[in-house]
N, C-alpha and C positions, 0 to 999 in steps of 0.2 A: 693448188691443193692436190690435184691428181698426180703431178710429178713427185710431190712430197710423199704421197702414199706409196708410190712405186719404189721410192728410196727409203721406206720407213725402217727397214732393218739396218741399212747403212747409217742412217741418221741416228738410230738408237745407239749404235756402237760409237759413233763420233761424240755424241753428247755424254755417253758414259765415260769415255776417255777424258773429256774436258772436266767433268765433275770430279773424277779421281785426281786429276792434275791439280785442280783448285784446292781440293780437300787436303792434299799433301803439302800445300804451300809452295808448289813449284811455279815457275813463271808460266804465264799463259798470255799469248799475244792475241788481241782482238781489235776490231775496228770500231771506233766510236761513231756517233751520229755525224760528226764532222768529216769522217773519212780518214781520221788519223789512227795510226797503229799505237795501241797503248798496252802496257803491261798490267794485266788484271790479277789481283790477289784478293783473298778473302780474309777479313778480320772480324772478330778474333780468330786465331788459329784453332781448329778442332783439337780436342785432347786425344781423341781416338785417331791413330795413324791412318787407318784405311776406313773408308765408308762402306758399310755393308749394303749390297745391292741385290735386290730380288727381281728376276724377270718373270712375269706372269705368262704361263703357257698351259695348254691342255692338249688339244688335238694334234698339233703339228710337231712331229719329232725333230724337225729342223730347228725349231726354237729351243728345244732342250739342248741340241748340239751347240747352237750358238751361245747359249748361256754358259755351257761348260767351257767353250773356247775363250769366252770373255772372263772367266774366273768369277762369274756371278753366282748367286744362289737362285733357286727356282721356287716360285709360288704356283701351285696347281690345284686342280679339283677333279672330281669324278663326273662332272656334268658332260655327258656325251662320250665318255670313255670308260672302259672296264679297268678293273684292278690289274688284270694281266697285261693290258696294253700299257698302262702306266709303268709297270715294272720294266718293260722293255725300254721305255723312254728314259727312265732313270738310269738304266745301264748305259744308254747312248750318251746321256749328260755326263756321267762320270768318266767314260772313256774319252770324250772330247776334252774334258778338264785335265785329265792326266796327260793326254797327248800334247796339250798346249803348255805343259810344264807348271801349272798352278799348284801350289802346295795344298795339302788336305783334300778332302772329298767334297767340300761344299756342303750346303744345307738345302735339303728338299723339304719344303713346307706344304702340307696338304690341307686344304680347307674342307671341313666336313660339318654339315649341320648336325647339331648335337643336342641330345636329351637323354639323360641316364635316369632310370627308375628301378623299381623293385622287380618288375616283370616286363617281358616283351609286349604282352597284351596291354598292360597299363600304358606304356609309352606309345604304343601304336595308336591307341584310342585318343590319347592327349594330342599327339602330333598330326594326326590324319587331316582334319579339317583345316587347321592353320597352315599346314604345308601345302595343301591343295590350293588354298587362297593365295599363298605366296607364289606358287608356280603359275597360277592363272592370272596373276596381276601383271605379268610381263609376257608379251608375245615372243620375245627372244628366248626367255627361259622355257616357255611352253614348247617352242619349236625344237629346242635342244632336247627336251624330254620326249617329244614325239619320235625323235630319231631312235630312241631306245625301246619303243613299243613294238613288239614283234609283228602285230597284225597290220601295221602300216608300212608298206613296202618302200615307198619313196616319199618321205615326209617333206622333202625340199620342194615338192611340186604342189603341196596342199595349201589352199588359201585359208589361213586360219580364221579370217574374218567371216568366211562362208560356212564354217563348221556349225552344226546344230548344237544347241545347249547340251543335249543328251550325249552327243559324241565327245564334246569337250570334257564333260564330267567323266565319261568312261576313260578317256585318254589320260586325264589327270589322275584318276584313280589308279590306273595301271602304272603310271609314272611314279606315283607315291609308293606303291608296293615295291617296285623295283628299287627305288631310292632307299626305302626303309631297310630292305633286306640286303642290299648290295653296295650302297653308295653313301652311307651316313654313319655317324657315331650315335645311333639311336637304339635304345632297347635296355635290357637288363644289364646288371653289372657284368654278368658272365659274357653276354653277347658283345658288350663294348670292350671288355678285356681281350676277347678273341680278335676283334677288329684292330685294336692297337697292336697286338702281336703280329697280325697279318701285315699291317702297314710297315711295321719295323722290318719284317722279313723281306719285303720287296725294295727296301732302301729308303723309306720315308724317315726323315729325322725329327720332324715335329708336326703335330696336328694343330691347325688353327681352328678352334671350335666356334662355329657360327651359331649363335643362340637366339638372335632376334629375328624370328620369322613369324611373329604374330601370336606367340604363346602368352598366356596370362603371366604377369610379373611374378606371382607367387609360385607358379610352376617353374619359371626360369630360375628363381632363387633356390628352390629345392633341388632342381637339376644341377645347379652349380655345386652344391654341397656333395651331391652324389658323384659328380665329375671329379671332385677332389679325392674321393675314395678310389676311383679308378686310377687316378694319377699315382696314388701311393702304392697301389697293388700291382702296377705294371712292373714286371720283372723280366730279365735281370737288369736291363738297362732301359729305364722308362723313357718314353718320348717326352719332349717338352710339349705341353698342351696349352699354349696361350689362347686366350679367349678373344674372339673378334665379334663385333656386332655387325649385322649386314642388313641391307634393304634390297628389295628386288631391283635388278639392273634395268 
């Protein structure tokens, strides 16, 4: 397993090439359990000529570069990175894609937790406690958000299990505030339209709206209707805003 982890990038590229070969219906030689070399093909043949592939990445610019070189799309988020940092990584992705000779610009999909309402205050109050519970339910998510809290200088050395309840609550509170104002599609119609415009400006092609973080179903339903309004009002070239449900990692 350790060797496989060390080769994970190489393995990803190998498996991606194999998947594309099979998808196109091209010959692919493999070894069966008897040690025999066989020609493997998939049936029925896919209608779509090429299989769309997204590589998930966030903090490491090298993954963006590799995705571009592979001609894949990118799925990313703002957990532990700023909008400005993401802008630079998207530029790296597109430069690598062009340098490798792949057609088009590829697709950058950005996951954002989403709730649209009549006012920032209303949405803030509705999302605050569910989002804090969501973040607090996973030590991995909590650790990533600790990294974005200014008063914690070296979060990587903090023993999360040893944190007092008050400090955990203060940390999650600070994380939520930063997330609400800088890393989500949460707030009024005006705020969310500004966010969409900003994401388009830095090169994001579509926003994957994460809606299932503990909200009441009635709130989710109303928020989806409001999201539809944001989608229609986004101009001049609205981003696609597919909805994704998510659970804490």
